[in-house]
RODO-2510 file (C-alpha; in nm, 4 decimals, decimal comma):
residues 198
     n   res          X          Y          Z
     1     m     0,0000     0,0000     0,0000
     2     a     0,2831     0,2414     0,0888
     3     q     0,4463     0,1812    -0,2514
     4     f     0,1181     0,2527    -0,4288
     5     l     0,0704     0,5777    -0,2309
     6     d     0,4284     0,6845    -0,3040
     7     l     0,3765     0,6219    -0,6760
     8     a     0,0401     0,8014    -0,6739
     9     g     0,1911     1,0957    -0,4838
    10     w     0,4823     1,1284    -0,7244
    11     i     0,2565     1,1147    -1,0321
    12     a     0,0076     1,3598    -0,8791
    13     c     0,2867     1,6044    -0,7954
    14     v     0,4338     1,5692    -1,1461
    15     v     0,0979     1,6666    -1,2970
    16     y     0,0224     1,9446    -1,0473
    17     s     0,3724     2,0924    -1,0785
    18     t     0,3253     2,1412    -1,4535
    19     i    -0,0044     2,3309    -1,4265
    20     p     0,1668     2,6725    -1,3974
    21     s     0,3860     2,5874    -1,6987
    22     f     0,0725     2,4965    -1,8949
    23     w    -0,0732     2,8408    -1,8211
    24     l     0,2634     3,0060    -1,8967
    25     m     0,2131     2,8826    -2,2536
    26     i    -0,1161     3,0730    -2,2602
    27     h    -0,1000     3,4062    -2,0780
    28     p     0,1950     3,5702    -2,2570
    29     r     0,0332     3,4818    -2,5920
    30     a    -0,3377     3,4991    -2,5120
    31     e    -0,4093     3,7163    -2,8179
    32     y    -0,2319     3,4672    -3,0433
    33     w    -0,4310     3,1724    -2,9086
    34     r    -0,7575     3,3675    -2,9453
    35     s    -0,6739     3,4489    -3,3088
    36     r    -0,6491     3,0823    -3,4086
    37     k    -0,9412     2,9255    -3,5958
    38     r    -0,8983     2,5800    -3,4415
    39     s    -0,9214     2,5269    -3,0691
    40     p    -0,5823     2,5939    -2,9063
    41     y    -0,6400     2,2902    -2,6873
    42     f    -0,5380     2,0698    -2,9834
    43     v    -0,1859     2,2070    -2,9330
    44     l    -0,1860     2,2950    -2,5631
    45     l    -0,3133     1,9680    -2,4136
    46     p    -0,0581     1,7445    -2,5945
    47     a     0,2151     1,9953    -2,4996
    48     w     0,1052     1,9729    -2,1367
    49     m     0,1107     1,5918    -2,1468
    50     l     0,4616     1,6110    -2,2914
    51     m     0,5558     1,8234    -1,9879
    52     w     0,4324     1,5429    -1,7599
    53     i     0,6572     1,2955    -1,9368
    54     i     0,9601     1,5266    -1,9262
    55     v     0,9175     1,6116    -1,5575
    56     a     0,8559     1,2441    -1,4731
    57     l     1,1717     1,1398    -1,6585
    58     l     1,3755     1,4153    -1,4909
    59     t     1,2559     1,3238    -1,1411
    60     a     1,2231     0,9449    -1,1672
    61     r     1,5649     0,8733    -1,0188
    62     w     1,4679     1,0554    -0,6960
    63     r     1,1173     0,9184    -0,6577
    64     h     1,2226     0,6680    -0,3918
    65     a     1,4175     0,9188    -0,1777
    66     v     1,2238     0,9425     0,1476
    67     l     1,2742     1,2276     0,3950
    68     y     1,0701     1,0509     0,6633
    69     s     0,8326     0,7557     0,6848
    70     t     0,5434     0,7478     0,9287
    71     r     0,1765     0,6683     0,8983
    72     w     0,1008     0,9625     1,1273
    73     s     0,1904     1,2061     0,8496
    74     w    -0,1254     1,1009     0,6668
    75     i    -0,3436     1,2580     0,9389
    76     p    -0,2563     1,6205     0,8522
    77     a    -0,2393     1,5168     0,4861
    78     v    -0,6066     1,4142     0,4981
    79     f    -0,6963     1,7615     0,6260
    80     l    -0,5012     1,9195     0,3388
    81     f    -0,6765     1,6942     0,0874
    82     a    -1,0118     1,7975     0,2377
    83     a    -0,9157     2,1662     0,2265
    84     g    -0,8166     2,1290    -0,1387
    85     f    -1,1431     1,9581    -0,2332
    86     r    -1,3410     2,2217    -0,0436
    87     l    -1,1565     2,4959    -0,2316
    88     y    -1,2323     2,3222    -0,5632
    89     a    -1,6008     2,3053    -0,4697
    90     q    -1,6088     2,6710    -0,3598
    91     s    -1,4225     2,7735    -0,6774
    92     s    -1,6938     2,6271    -0,8991
    93     k    -1,9632     2,8420    -0,7361
    94     n    -2,0328     3,1602    -0,9361
    95     f    -1,7827     3,0307    -1,1934
    96     s    -1,8753     2,8142    -1,4912
    97     a    -1,6870     2,5066    -1,6083
    98     k    -1,5942     2,7027    -1,9219
    99     q    -1,4370     2,9764    -1,7094
   100     l    -1,2520     2,7154    -1,5000
   101     g    -1,1233     2,5609    -1,8235
   102     g    -0,9907     2,8951    -1,9475
   103     l    -1,2142     2,9316    -2,2533
   104     p    -1,2409     3,3123    -2,2220
   105     e    -0,8598     3,3340    -2,2312
   106     l    -0,8263     3,1074    -2,5317
   107     i    -1,1249     3,1359    -2,7629
   108     s    -1,2207     3,4750    -2,9067
   109     r    -1,5769     3,3760    -2,9913
   110     h    -1,6351     3,2745    -2,6309
   111     n    -1,8654     3,5405    -2,4862
   112     e    -1,8385     3,4661    -2,1147
   113     q    -1,6342     3,7707    -2,0110
   114     q    -1,7359     3,8551    -1,6574
   115     l    -1,5242     3,9364    -1,3556
   116     v    -1,6292     3,7198    -1,0622
   117     t    -1,5392     3,8576    -0,7194
   118     a    -1,8030     3,6892    -0,5019
   119     g    -1,7870     3,3760    -0,2874
   120     i    -1,4395     3,2364    -0,2290
   121     r    -1,3000     3,4923    -0,4746
   122     a    -1,3896     3,7676    -0,2264
   123     h    -1,1104     3,6245    -0,0076
   124     v    -0,8544     3,4948    -0,2588
   125     r    -0,8130     3,5750    -0,6294
   126     h    -0,6875     3,2332    -0,7386
   127     p    -0,8601     2,9691    -0,5218
   128     v    -0,8059     2,6890    -0,7732
   129     y    -0,4295     2,7381    -0,7537
   130     l    -0,4524     2,7371    -0,3744
   131     a    -0,6437     2,4074    -0,4003
   132     h    -0,3686     2,2642    -0,6236
   133     l    -0,1117     2,3678    -0,3622
   134     c    -0,3109     2,2004    -0,0834
   135     e    -0,3248     1,8769    -0,2832
   136     m     0,0498     1,8837    -0,3553
   137     l     0,1302     1,9569     0,0093
   138     a    -0,0965     1,6719     0,1160
   139     w     0,0855     1,4240    -0,1080
   140     a     0,4271     1,5515     0,0009
   141     l     0,3392     1,5464     0,3704
   142     g     0,1754     1,2043     0,3529
   143     t     0,4437     1,0260     0,1505
   144     g     0,7484     1,2075     0,2870
   145     l     0,9017     1,1898    -0,0616
   146     a     1,1767     1,4432    -0,1313
   147     v     1,0709     1,4579    -0,4961
   148     c     0,7232     1,5824    -0,3999
   149     y     0,8743     1,8688    -0,1999
   150     g     1,1055     1,9496    -0,4925
   151     l     0,8095     1,9572    -0,7303
   152     i     0,6267     2,1940    -0,4927
   153     g     0,9292     2,4235    -0,5247
   154     l     0,9071     2,4067    -0,9051
   155     a     0,5336     2,4796    -0,8932
   156     a     0,5886     2,7720    -0,6535
   157     i     0,8456     2,9380    -0,8808
   158     t     0,6555     2,8890    -1,2064
   159     g     0,3256     2,9604    -1,0287
   160     a     0,4437     3,3001    -0,9018
   161     i     0,5434     3,3994    -1,2554
   162     m     0,2204     3,2619    -1,4003
   163     i    -0,0003     3,4463    -1,1485
   164     r     0,1682     3,7762    -1,2372
   165     m     0,1078     3,7143    -1,6064
   166     e    -0,2502     3,6034    -1,5466
   167     d    -0,3196     3,9113    -1,3350
   168     a    -0,1767     4,1347    -1,6092
   169     e    -0,3922     3,9609    -1,8715
   170     l    -0,7038     3,9931    -1,6544
   171     e    -0,6335     4,3604    -1,5892
   172     k    -0,6023     4,4162    -1,9627
   173     r    -0,9356     4,2409    -2,0116
   174     f    -1,1324     4,3963    -1,7242
   175     g    -0,9482     4,7258    -1,6726
   176     k    -0,9795     4,9278    -1,3542
   177     a    -1,2321     4,6863    -1,2011
   178     y    -0,9670     4,4147    -1,1906
   179     a    -0,6960     4,6544    -1,0706
   180     v    -0,9154     4,7505    -0,7727
   181     y    -0,9981     4,3858    -0,7060
   182     r    -0,6311     4,2899    -0,7250
   183     e    -0,5417     4,5606    -0,4746
   184     r    -0,8130     4,4501    -0,2327
   185     v    -0,7917     4,0683    -0,2492
   186     p    -0,4719     3,8609    -0,2063
   187     a    -0,3648     3,6183    -0,4774
   188     l    -0,3359     3,2909    -0,2847
   189     l    -0,3421     3,3197     0,0928
   190     p    -0,6490     3,4825     0,2501
   191     r    -0,5799     3,7598     0,4985
   192     l    -0,6447     3,6693     0,8576
   193     g    -0,8606     3,8931     1,0736
   194     r    -1,1265     4,1390     0,9680
   195     q    -1,1774     4,2116     0,6020
   196     s    -1,2035     4,5736     0,5035
   197     s    -1,5446     4,6549     0,3634
   198     s    -1,5210     4,8091     0,0198
***
């Protein structure tokens, strides 16, 4: 069972760690992708799967390196998994599946161009990315695999760059409304304490 969980954790972290890189293919060239007649997903999804293979090949030799091994680590991991799933559920409220899939960023004829700042997005601008982070942390904490922690580092670096680019693209799309929202609401970690009413 432990071997299966280690394998599942490594694969999950490989996939999650490449999500920011997937979006880095999109945000700097959003106009280009929108100008294409065919769906950009015909190019982007295979490119993303290729990233999985590359990252898996690059990290495979370290996938058995264990920092610690205890069943007790799965207790906090379960809470992180639950937090991630709750964030995913909250993220889908007031937000369509098409918006979650990035269709407004990629397809020009897609008309769903609305800025959503209610629900979970009143507390954090990018709750889906926070959910991804919770899931990666859960796998890393539970398995104790060094490779999972390394992949979290990769995701953090590429994710920080990607969030800046995504914010810039959203500000270009929604103008001052997004700039005000960005100033008021943190990107990933909700502020503790009272929220200012504005």
